[in-house]
ZAMARGU-4260 file (C-alpha; in steps of 0.2 Angstrom, whole numbers, plus 5000, padded with zeros to 4 digits):
<rodrens>
0) 5000/5000/5000 | 5007/5017/4995 | 5012/5030/5008 | 4998/5041/5002 | 4984/5029/5007
5) 4969/5035/5016 | 4968/5025/5032 | 4951/5024/5040 | 4950/5017/5058 | 4935/5009/5065
10) 4937/5017/5082 | 4921/5010/5090 | 4927/4992/5085 | 4944/4994/5093 | 4937/5003/5108
15) 4927/4987/5112 | 4941/4975/5108 | 4954/4985/5118 | 4942/4985/5133 | 4939/4966/5133
20) 4956/4960/5127 | 4967/4971/5138 | 4970/4971/5157 | 4960/4984/5166 | 4970/4999/5170
25) 4965/5015/5180 | 4972/5030/5187 | 4975/5033/5206 | 4958/5042/5207 | 4949/5027/5199
30) 4947/5034/5181 | 4948/5018/5170 | 4960/5020/5156 | 4964/5003/5148 | 4954/5005/5133
35) 4960/5022/5129 | 4978/5016/5131 | 4974/5001/5119 | 4967/5011/5105 | 4980/5025/5106
40) 4993/5011/5105 | 4985/5005/5089 | 4984/5022/5082 | 5002/5026/5085 | 5007/5009/5077
45) 4997/5013/5062 | 5006/5030/5061 | 5022/5021/5060 | 5016/5009/5048 | 5009/5021/5036
50) 5020/5037/5037 | 5014/5051/5027 | 4996/5044/5026 | 4980/5052/5032 | 4973/5042/5046
55) 4955/5046/5051 | 4947/5039/5066 | 4928/5036/5065 | 4917/5032/5080 | 4898/5028/5082
60) 4888/5043/5087 | 4876/5043/5102 | 4858/5039/5098 | 4848/5028/5086 | 4852/5025/5068
65) 4842/5022/5052 | 4843/5004/5055 | 4834/5005/5072 | 4819/5013/5062 | 4820/4998/5049
70) 4820/4985/5063 | 4816/4989/5081 | 4826/4974/5087 | 4842/4979/5079 | 4856/4976/5091
75) 4843/4975/5105 | 4851/4959/5113 | 4867/4969/5117 | 4869/4973/5135 | 4872/4991/5139
80) 4889/4998/5138 | 4899/4995/5154 | 4900/5010/5164 | 4919/5009/5165 | 4920/5008/5146
85) 4908/5023/5144 | 4919/5033/5155 | 4933/5031/5143 | 4924/5037/5127 | 4926/5056/5130
90) 4944/5055/5135 | 4948/5044/5120 | 4940/5056/5108 | 4951/5070/5116 | 4967/5060/5115
95) 4964/5056/5097 | 4962/5074/5092 | 4976/5079/5103 | 4987/5067/5094 | 4983/5075/5077
100) 4971/5062/5070 | 4955/5069/5061 | 4940/5062/5071 | 4922/5059/5064 | 4906/5055/5073
105) 4890/5056/5063 | 4873/5055/5070 | 4860/5044/5063 | 4872/5031/5055 | 4886/5020/5061
110) 4904/5021/5060 | 4904/5008/5046 | 4893/5019/5035 | 4905/5034/5037 | 4920/5023/5033
115) 4911/5015/5018 | 4906/5033/5011 | 4924/5039/5013 | 4931/5023/5006 | 4920/5025/4990
120) 4925/5043/4988 | 4943/5040/4990 | 4942/5026/4977 | 4934/5037/4965 | 4949/5049/4966
125) 4961/5034/4963 | 4967/5034/4982 | 4971/5017/4989 | 4962/5014/5005 | 4966/5004/5021
130) 4952/5001/5033 | 4958/4996/5051 | 4945/4986/5059 | 4941/4969/5067 | 4923/4969/5060
135) 4919/4955/5048 | 4905/4966/5040 | 4918/4977/5033 | 4924/4963/5021 | 4910/4969/5009
140) 4920/4985/5006 | 4935/4976/5000 | 4940/4980/4982 | 4956/4981/4972 | 4959/4998/4980
145) 4952/4994/4998 | 4961/4983/5010 | 4956/4978/5028 | 4970/4977/5041 | 4967/4971/5059
150) 4981/4978/5070 | 4977/4968/5085 | 4982/4952/5075 | 4993/4961/5062 | 4984/4953/5047
155) 4979/4961/5031 | 4964/4955/5019 | 4962/4959/5001 | 4950/4952/4988 | 4959/4936/4988
160) 4960/4936/5006 | 4941/4938/5008 | 4938/4923/4996 | 4950/4912/5006 | 4943/4917/5022
165) 4924/4916/5018 | 4924/4905/5002 | 4915/4919/4993 | 4921/4936/4986 | 4917/4953/4994
170) 4903/4956/4982 | 4893/4942/4991 | 4897/4946/5009 | 4881/4956/5012 | 4870/4942/5005
175) 4880/4930/5016 | 4876/4940/5032 | 4858/4942/5026 | 4855/4924/5024 | 4863/4917/5040
180) 4860/4932/5050 | 4872/4940/5063 | 4869/4937/5081 | 4881/4951/5086 | 4870/4964/5078
185) 4853/4954/5080 | 4851/4953/5061 | 4838/4939/5060 | 4843/4931/5043 | 4833/4915/5038
190) 4829/4903/5052 | 4838/4887/5049 | 4851/4894/5037 | 4868/4894/5045 | 4886/4898/5039
195) 4888/4882/5028 | 4871/4883/5021 | 4872/4901/5016 | 4889/4897/5008 | 4882/4883/4999
200) 4868/4893/4992 | 4879/4908/4986 | 4892/4896/4979 | 4879/4886/4970 | 4867/4899/4963
205) 4875/4916/4965 | 4868/4932/4974 | 4852/4932/4984 | 4842/4939/4969 | 4848/4924/4959
210) 4844/4912/4973 | 4826/4918/4975 | 4824/4918/4956 | 4830/4899/4956 | 4821/4892/4971
215) 4817/4876/4961 | 4836/4872/4960 | 4839/4873/4978 | 4834/4855/4981 | 4848/4850/4969
220) 4862/4858/4979 | 4874/4847/4989 | 4868/4855/5005 | 4861/4847/5021 | 4842/4848/5021
225) 4842/4855/5004 | 4825/4847/5000 | 4815/4858/5013 | 4827/4873/5011 | 4817/4882/4997
230) 4801/4882/5007 | 4811/4890/5022 | 4818/4903/5010 | 4801/4908/5002 | 4793/4909/5019
235) 4806/4921/5026 | 4809/4930/5010 | 4804/4947/5018 | 4815/4944/5033 | 4830/4939/5021
240) 4829/4956/5012 | 4826/4966/5028 | 4842/4957/5034 | 4851/4962/5018 | 4846/4980/5021
245) 4852/4980/5039 | 4869/4972/5034 | 4872/4984/5019 | 4885/4997/5024 | 4879/5014/5017
250) 4891/5023/5005 | 4881/5039/5002 | 4881/5047/5019 | 4881/5066/5018 | 4897/5071/5027
255) 4903/5088/5032 | 4921/5084/5025 | 4926/5074/5010 | 4939/5060/5009 | 4951/5072/5000
260) 4949/5085/5013 | 4954/5075/5028 | 4971/5080/5035 | 4983/5075/5049 | 4987/5089/5061
265) 5002/5093/5072 | 4999/5086/5090 | 4992/5098/5102 | 5005/5097/5115 | 4996/5108/5128
270) 4981/5097/5127 | 4992/5081/5127 | 5001/5087/5143 | 4984/5090/5152 | 4976/5074/5146
275) 4991/5063/5149 | 4994/5070/5167 | 4975/5067/5170 | 4976/5049/5163 | 4993/5046/5171
280) 5001/5040/5155 | 5018/5044/5161 | 5028/5037/5146 | 5018/5047/5134 | 5018/5062/5145
285) 5037/5062/5145 | 5036/5061/5126 | 5024/5076/5125 | 5035/5086/5137 | 5050/5083/5126
290) 5041/5086/5110 | 5034/5102/5117 | 5051/5108/5123 | 5057/5107/5105 | 5041/5114/5097
295) 5040/5132/5091 | 5021/5131/5096 | 5017/5141/5112 | 5014/5130/5127 | 5005/5139/5141
300) 5014/5139/5157 | 5006/5130/5172 | 4993/5141/5181 | 5003/5142/5197 | 5021/5146/5196
305) 5030/5141/5212 | 5043/5153/5218 | 5058/5143/5226 | 5073/5149/5235 | 5086/5136/5231
310) 5105/5138/5234 | 5121/5129/5231 | 5134/5130/5245 | 5152/5134/5240 | 5159/5142/5256
315) 5161/5137/5274 | 5151/5152/5280 | 5136/5146/5270 | 5138/5129/5276 | 5139/5135/5294
320) 5123/5144/5292 | 5114/5129/5286 | 5121/5117/5299 | 5114/5129/5312 | 5097/5130/5304
325) 5096/5111/5303 | 5101/5109/5321 | 5089/5122/5327 | 5075/5115/5317 | 5077/5097/5324
330) 5069/5090/5309 | 5074/5092/5291 | 5073/5083/5274 | 5089/5075/5268 | 5095/5068/5251
335) 5111/5061/5244 | 5116/5063/5226 | 5128/5049/5220 | 5136/5041/5205 | 5125/5025/5205
340) 5108/5018/5209 | 5117/5004/5217 | 5120/5009/5235 | 5134/4997/5238 | 5145/5004/5225
345) 5138/5022/5223 | 5151/5037/5226 | 5144/5052/5236 | 5143/5067/5225 | 5133/5079/5236
350) 5120/5082/5250 | 5104/5092/5250 | 5092/5097/5264 | 5077/5107/5267 | 5068/5114/5283
355) 5054/5125/5276 | 5044/5122/5260 | 5051/5130/5244 | 5068/5133/5252 | 5083/5121/5250
360) 5101/5120/5248 | 5114/5108/5240 | 5132/5105/5245 | 5142/5099/5230 | 5156/5088/5236
365) 5163/5078/5221 | 5157/5086/5204 | 5171/5082/5191 | 5168/5090/5175 | 5179/5103/5166
370) 5178/5120/5174 | 5169/5115/5189 | 5169/5128/5203 | 5179/5125/5219 | 5169/5114/5231
375) 5171/5111/5249 | 5182/5096/5254 | 5171/5080/5255 | 5179/5074/5271 | 5178/5091/5280
380) 5159/5092/5276 | 5155/5074/5281 | 5165/5077/5298 | 5154/5093/5301 | 5137/5085/5297
385) 5141/5068/5305 | 5135/5073/5322 | 5118/5079/5315 | 5116/5063/5304 | 5120/5051/5318
390) 5109/5060/5331 | 5094/5049/5333 | 5085/5064/5342 | 5087/5075/5326 | 5073/5069/5314
395) 5077/5066/5296 | 5064/5065/5282 | 5069/5055/5266 | 5062/5048/5250 | 5069/5030/5250
400) 5079/5033/5265 | 5086/5015/5265 | 5097/5020/5250 | 5104/5036/5259 | 5108/5025/5275
405) 5118/5013/5265 | 5127/5026/5255 | 5132/5035/5270 | 5137/5019/5279 | 5151/5017/5266
410) 5158/5033/5273 | 5157/5027/5291 | 5142/5037/5295 | 5128/5028/5304 | 5113/5038/5300
415) 5100/5038/5313 | 5084/5046/5317 | 5076/5043/5299 | 5059/5043/5306 | 5050/5048/5290
420) 5050/5043/5272 | 5039/5050/5259 | 5040/5034/5248 | 5034/5023/5263 | 5021/5035/5269
425) 5013/5035/5251 | 5014/5016/5251 | 5006/5014/5267 | 4992/5026/5263 | 4988/5018/5247
430) 4999/5005/5240 | 4990/5004/5223 | 4985/5022/5220 | 5002/5027/5211 | 5020/5022/5210
435) 5030/5029/5224 | 5044/5037/5216 | 5046/5056/5219 | 5041/5062/5202 | 5024/5052/5203
440) 5021/5057/5221 | 5024/5076/5217 | 5012/5075/5203 | 4999/5066/5213 | 5000/5075/5230
445) 5007/5092/5226 | 5002/5094/5208 | 5020/5098/5204 | 5030/5093/5189 | 5048/5089/5195
450) 5063/5088/5185 | 5066/5070/5179 | 5084/5064/5180 | 5085/5060/5161 | 5081/5078/5157
455) 5097/5084/5165 | 5108/5069/5162 | 5102/5061/5146 | 5098/5043/5142 | 5106/5027/5137
460) 5124/5024/5135 | 5128/5043/5134 | 5119/5047/5151 | 5130/5057/5162 | 5133/5053/5180
465) 5127/5066/5193 | 5146/5071/5195 | 5147/5076/5177 | 5132/5088/5177 | 5135/5107/5178
470) 5131/5114/5195 | 5120/5127/5188 | 5108/5113/5184 | 5113/5100/5197 | 5111/5112/5212
475) 5093/5116/5207 | 5089/5097/5204 | 5096/5092/5221 | 5089/5106/5231 | 5072/5102/5223
480) 5073/5084/5229 | 5075/5089/5247 | 5061/5102/5245 | 5049/5090/5237 | 5053/5077/5250
485) 5049/5089/5264 | 5032/5095/5256 | 5027/5077/5252 | 5030/5072/5270 | 5019/5087/5276
490) 5005/5082/5265 | 5006/5063/5267 | 5008/5064/5286 | 4992/5074/5287 | 4983/5061/5278
495) 4991/5047/5288 | 4986/5054/5304 | 4968/5054/5300 | 4968/5035/5299 | 4975/5028/5315
500) 4978/5010/5309 | 4988/5016/5294 | 4998/5028/5305 | 5003/5013/5316 | 5008/5002/5301
505) 5019/5016/5295 | 5027/5021/5312 | 5028/5003/5320 | 5032/4992/5305 | 5038/5001/5289
510) 5049/5015/5296 | 5058/5003/5309 | 5061/4990/5296 | 5070/5002/5284 | 5087/5002/5294
515) 5085/4983/5297 | 5084/4980/5278 | 5099/4992/5275 | 5109/4981/5287 | 5104/4965/5278
520) 5108/4973/5261 | 5125/4979/5267 | 5130/4962/5275 | 5126/4952/5259 | 5126/4934/5256
525) 5141/4923/5252 | 5140/4912/5237 | 5151/4899/5229 | 5155/4906/5212 | 5165/4890/5207
530) 5150/4879/5212 | 5138/4890/5201 | 5151/4889/5187 | 5150/4870/5188 | 5131/4870/5189
535) 5131/4881/5173 | 5141/4869/5164 | 5130/4855/5169 | 5114/4864/5164 | 5122/4868/5148
540) 5125/4850/5144 | 5107/4846/5149 | 5100/4860/5138 | 5111/4853/5123 | 5104/4835/5126
545) 5086/4842/5127 | 5089/4851/5110 | 5095/4835/5103 | 5079/4826/5108 | 5068/4840/5102
550) 5077/4840/5085 | 5074/4821/5084 | 5055/4823/5088 | 5053/4837/5076 | 5063/4829/5062
555) 5074/4845/5060 | 5085/4857/5070 | 5076/4873/5075 | 5078/4887/5088 | 5069/4882/5104
560) 5070/4900/5110 | 5061/4906/5094 | 5042/4907/5096 | 5040/4908/5077 | 5051/4893/5073
565) 5043/4884/5088 | 5026/4888/5082 | 5030/4881/5064 | 5036/4865/5072 | 5022/4862/5084
570) 5007/4867/5073 | 5013/4865/5055 | 5026/4851/5056 | 5018/4841/5070 | 5000/4846/5067
575) 4996/4849/5086 | 4980/4858/5090 | 4980/4877/5092 | 4974/4880/5109 | 4978/4899/5110
580) 4983/4913/5100 | 4994/4928/5103 | 4988/4946/5102 | 4994/4946/5084 | 4984/4931/5079
585) 4998/4918/5079 | 4997/4901/5087 | 5003/4903/5105 | 5018/4895/5112 | 5016/4902/5129
590) 5019/4891/5145 | 5000/4889/5148 | 4997/4882/5131 | 5012/4871/5131 | 5006/4864/5148
595) 4989/4860/5140 | 4997/4851/5126 | 5008/4841/5138 | 4993/4836/5147 | 4986/4829/5131
600) 5001/4818/5130 | 5011/4827/5117 | 5030/4824/5120 | 5038/4839/5113 | 5029/4852/5124
605) 5034/4842/5140 | 5052/4843/5134 | 5051/4862/5129 | 5044/4866/5146 | 5059/4858/5154
610) 5071/4867/5142 | 5063/4884/5147 | 5064/4880/5165 | 5083/4875/5165 | 5087/4889/5153
615) 5079/4902/5164 | 5089/4895/5179 | 5105/4896/5170 | 5103/4913/5163 | 5095/4921/5179
620) 5106/4912/5192 | 5120/4901/5188 | 5127/4912/5174 | 5122/4929/5182 | 5125/4927/5201
625) 5144/4926/5200 | 5144/4942/5190 | 5134/4950/5204 | 5147/4947/5217 | 5153/4964/5224
630) 5172/4964/5222 | 5174/4974/5238 | 5165/4962/5249 | 5165/4946/5240 | 5146/4944/5243
635) 5130/4947/5234 | 5120/4962/5240 | 5102/4960/5234 | 5090/4975/5236 | 5074/4973/5246
640) 5060/4984/5241 | 5046/4989/5254 | 5035/4999/5242 | 5032/4988/5227 | 5019/4974/5231
645) 5001/4978/5234 | 5000/4967/5250 | 5015/4972/5260 | 5026/4958/5255 | 5045/4963/5252
650) 5052/4960/5235 | 5070/4959/5230 | 5080/4963/5214 | 5098/4962/5208 | 5097/4947/5211
655) 5078/4943/5214 | 5080/4929/5227 | 5061/4927/5229 | 5060/4916/5213 | 5073/4903/5216
660) 5063/4887/5214 | 5063/4875/5229 | 5053/4861/5223 | 5065/4856/5209 | 5082/4848/5211
665) 5090/4861/5200 | 5083/4875/5211 | 5089/4867/5227 | 5106/4865/5219 | 5107/4884/5217
670) 5103/4886/5235 | 5118/4875/5239 | 5129/4889/5232 | 5123/4901/5245 | 5136/4896/5259
675) 5142/4901/5276 | 5158/4910/5280 | 5172/4900/5287 | 5168/4894/5305 | 5150/4899/5302
680) 5134/4890/5298 | 5118/4896/5290 | 5102/4895/5301 | 5085/4896/5291 | 5069/4899/5301
685) 5053/4897/5292 | 5035/4900/5297 | 5025/4884/5295 | 5009/4886/5285 | 5007/4904/5291
690) 4993/4909/5279 | 4982/4894/5284 | 4985/4898/5302 | 4980/4916/5298 | 4965/4910/5289
695) 4960/4900/5305 | 4962/4915/5316 | 4952/4927/5304 | 4938/4914/5300 | 4937/4908/5318
700) 4932/4891/5311 | 4931/4879/5326 | 4938/4864/5316 | 4953/4873/5309 | 4957/4881/5326
705) 4956/4864/5334 | 4967/4856/5321 | 4981/4869/5323 | 4979/4870/5342 | 4981/4851/5343
710) 4996/4852/5331 | 4987/4840/5319 | 4993/4839/5301 | 4980/4851/5294 | 4981/4844/5276
715) 4978/4827/5283 | 4964/4833/5294 | 4956/4842/5279 | 4957/4826/5269 | 4948/4816/5283
720) 4934/4829/5283 | 4932/4831/5264 | 4934/4813/5259 | 4925/4806/5274 | 4938/4794/5281
725) 4946/4792/5297 | 4962/4802/5301 | 4973/4787/5301 | 4966/4780/5284 | 4970/4796/5274
730) 4981/4791/5259 | 4995/4802/5252 | 4985/4806/5237 | 4970/4812/5248 | 4982/4823/5258
735) 4990/4830/5242 | 4972/4834/5236 | 4967/4842/5252 | 4983/4852/5252 | 4978/4859/5235
740) 4960/4863/5242 | 4967/4872/5257 | 4979/4883/5248 | 4968/4884/5232 | 4953/4892/5242
745) 4965/4905/5250 | 4969/4911/5232 | 4951/4910/5225 | 4954/4894/5215 | 4938/4889/5206
750) 4932/4871/5203 | 4939/4871/5186 | 4956/4876/5193 | 4956/4863/5207 | 4950/4849/5195
755) 4965/4854/5184 | 4977/4853/5198 | 4972/4837/5206 | 4967/4828/5190 | 4949/4826/5192
760) 4934/4832/5183 | 4925/4848/5187 | 4910/4840/5195 | 4920/4830/5207 | 4931/4846/5211
765) 4915/4856/5215 | 4909/4842/5226 | 4926/4843/5236 | 4924/4862/5238 | 4906/4860/5244
770) 4911/4847/5256 | 4925/4858/5262 | 4914/4872/5266 | 4901/4860/5275 | 4915/4855/5286
775) 4923/4872/5288 | 4908/4884/5288 | 4918/4897/5297 | 4929/4899/5281 | 4914/4901/5270
780) 4907/4914/5281 | 4923/4923/5282 | 4924/4923/5263 | 4906/4930/5261 | 4908/4943/5274
785) 4925/4949/5267 | 4917/4951/5249 | 4903/4961/5257 | 4914/4971/5267 | 4926/4975/5253
790) 4912/4980/5242 | 4905/4992/5256 | 4921/5001/5261 | 4932/4998/5245 | 4946/4990/5254
795) 4952/4976/5266 | 4964/4976/5280 | 4977/4965/5288 | 4977/4960/5306 | 4988/4975/5309
800) 4978/4988/5300 | 4987/4988/5283 | 4974/4992/5269 | 4973/4986/5252 | 4961/4996/5241
805) 4951/4987/5228 | 4945/5000/5214 | 4937/4986/5204 | 4927/4978/5218 | 4911/4987/5211
810) 4916/4985/5193 | 4901/4982/5181 | 4913/4970/5172 | 4910/4953/5181 | 4928/4947/5177
815) 4935/4962/5185 | 4924/4961/5200 | 4927/4943/5203 | 4946/4946/5202 | 4944/4960/5215
820) 4934/4948/5226 | 4947/4935/5225 | 4960/4948/5230 | 4949/4954/5244 | 4949/4936/5252
825) 4968/4933/5250 | 4975/4950/5254 | 4972/4950/5272 | 4981/4933/5274 | 4995/4937/5263
830) 4997/4955/5270 | 4996/4949/5288 | 5009/4936/5284 | 5020/4950/5277 | 5017/4961/5292
835) 5022/4946/5304 | 5039/4943/5296 | 5042/4962/5295 | 5038/4963/5314 | 5049/4948/5317
840) 5064/4955/5307 | 5063/4971/5318 | 5063/4961/5334 | 5077/4949/5328 | 5088/4964/5323
845) 5085/4973/5339 | 5090/4958/5349 | 5105/4954/5339 | 5111/4972/5339 | 5110/4972/5358
850) 5119/4955/5360 | 5137/4949/5358 | 5131/4935/5347 | 5141/4933/5331 | 5125/4932/5320
855) 5118/4942/5306 | 5102/4940/5295 | 5108/4938/5277 | 5092/4934/5268 | 5074/4936/5269
860) 5063/4926/5257 | 5044/4925/5258 | 5041/4918/5276 | 5059/4913/5279 | 5074/4922/5288
865) 5092/4915/5284 | 5105/4920/5297 | 5124/4917/5296 | 5129/4912/5313 | 5146/4908/5321
870) 5146/4889/5324 | 5149/4892/5343 | 5133/4902/5344 | 5121/4892/5334 | 5111/4884/5348
875) 5110/4900/5358 | 5104/4909/5343 | 5091/4896/5338 | 5085/4895/5356 | 5080/4914/5356
880) 5076/4916/5337 | 5061/4904/5337 | 5051/4911/5351 | 5055/4929/5345 | 5048/4925/5328
885) 5033/4915/5335 | 5029/4930/5346 | 5028/4942/5331 | 5009/4941/5332 | 4996/4935/5344
890) 4985/4923/5335 | 4971/4911/5341 | 4982/4897/5335 | 5001/4893/5338 | 5012/4902/5326
895) 5024/4888/5322 | 5042/4892/5317 | 5054/4878/5310 | 5072/4880/5309 | 5087/4871/5301
900) 5106/4873/5301 | 5118/4869/5287 | 5134/4874/5278 | 5123/4880/5264 | 5105/4887/5262
905) 5098/4870/5255 | 5105/4861/5270 | 5098/4873/5282 | 5080/4874/5274
</rodrens>
């Protein structure tokens, strides 16, 4: 298709498809945005695909059309548009226009009719036309100049494509729809005439007029039920022709603009900035800001210009004034500027602080570009500010203070008194409302646009370090960080103090945990790089053998990591059934699909899943972990994140230690590479079945409470109840199935999911679930009450008062609502478990800090703490550690902690 094609987009079709195909997204205020993002993504893709072309977007207008007058039941079966989709129409229209696309909405007709009219006009002017749609009705418009494209599946359909897909040419599509009807539009068609019958009639006799002119020949056609078909056609002739009228796309709509007059426009940057802020499209907002800064168009300034008093300190006198101000205030915002985001290797470049809003200072210490002004000596400044930073009575406010604590520790400064952190305050206030980085928080809570680091440092390989940035720019940036941190603290504290339970979570759990995590990160974990190297070699050999086996099954070599080649082998060469497709319409090779194929007994998918699992272990752990050993310490220093997960659980990165598998031999071997230092052991302490115990406490189910209080095997006890057998008669398979039920119900597993997991049919699985709730009525009551409470108040809470807000709990879309209900049931358990291990970490750290024991926490993974302990102190540590962890919460069932000791993590677990 030439660059001068007219591209006509069926906006209404894509709006619905984006809504139902893509995951639900919403802003921090609850404004749904998923469909808007989906359609805009498609339009942006089209703009790249057809550079220089006019791309017009056509939407259905509100109100009835001429088809409603022809047939009162037209589209009458369709449910009303979901509220969360309706709310996205106006923002989408505004975004489309702000992007520069011409937009058309014509009352009394449908988008199809507008597209048909414009397509015909363009063809009359010898312009090629591309219609972007997912609607099969549009096939009637295809000609040698008109092509359909479906951007969701990346497919194009010309005249030959229509014939290949439907068995008839575009000229017969209207009659095809008229004869068989169209359920989606409630076009009646001829009763008893389906797709195959309609196709047989059209292929045998021609168009509908020819069919009705030759009804006597219908009986001779090789169609099932042909002998009685003519009578049906005659009986419903009026309905057939009405259906044809309804199915025909108009090509003579009176439009205010002609096809040749449609034009693309320059993006309206001012409107984009406003819309993308409102919709929280951060990536596109950054693009719009960058484009606006380069544009000659006038972009209006923000309504309120904030006057700031930021200074850069170059003299001892200026530093003295600020140090006195900080000491007198007794509370100040503080931030470090460094050379790296890795706190264990970052070099200090400067410090900033603020006491009052809109006033802040930056002390440059190690800027190193050509012509940099004279800076105060780093050692001298640190010596003067150390007493303030180490004074626990002088309160510090940070944004991600754990990073600052770790950076300063490398300069022998033990920063204390970090009693406030704007990142953690935002996270506790509402974990899911926004990301918790400074730029996002300033935008949400202060309506301030802060300076992104990329704007002053650049991007990619050429990005400058902070030390290389001119102080005229760096000073303002760093001072702004301290100022915004202070203002966020003031705003967020006011909000937190209004909700007592959240204020307690913040003050009693998250803030005290911050320095604990900092110490764990600094200590790091010792790993055996040589052992990992051997494991990599062994995994490489296994992968090579799996490749050889795969080639033998396929009858040819192919790239096992290539979805395209894999799809060709699975579906074209081996002829396996296509159980799912990608967003682009290609047969899927995703893990879930391979798993289904494996269950059906196909050999290659089983092998491929093993290959992927081992390949991931090799690339993520055995190859990568040795590269992540810090050369200064000889240890791996993961980063723990407090403000990421919705439920309060910690996550980790660089490396991510939460995902090392424990159920496979290869995963356990990776744990063997985490070792103890000489003369030390690893002690691993793990909460036993903590979420089930929390469920028993929250549900107050007498049977569950009794099982845990009497230290019974709860899975065996559940098996006895569900399968109606004596406790001592429970088989291992029954216990395994009961375990799946116990944990499955916590995570909202359906009968279908349970059946799949335990290898039964759905009816049997549902019977197990029903019997479970009969035996444990308290659990059922808890679930029902939680759903109701979540719907009423919009959130659920952990035992300690942490909240998880559920914006989709009242969604009109049943899938979204059900997902929110499952989250509502699980979150209090998972969140309470997270709170308990955090409380335990705080208690354990306080005890170890006050003792002379040679022990340090080196890892935290899920419900487990791993300590490195001198071999002479192991029993003393174990004796105190287990009760400390058990006492981290008072439940109505015992909180059991199990511990093991070994030379490596696998031995200790």
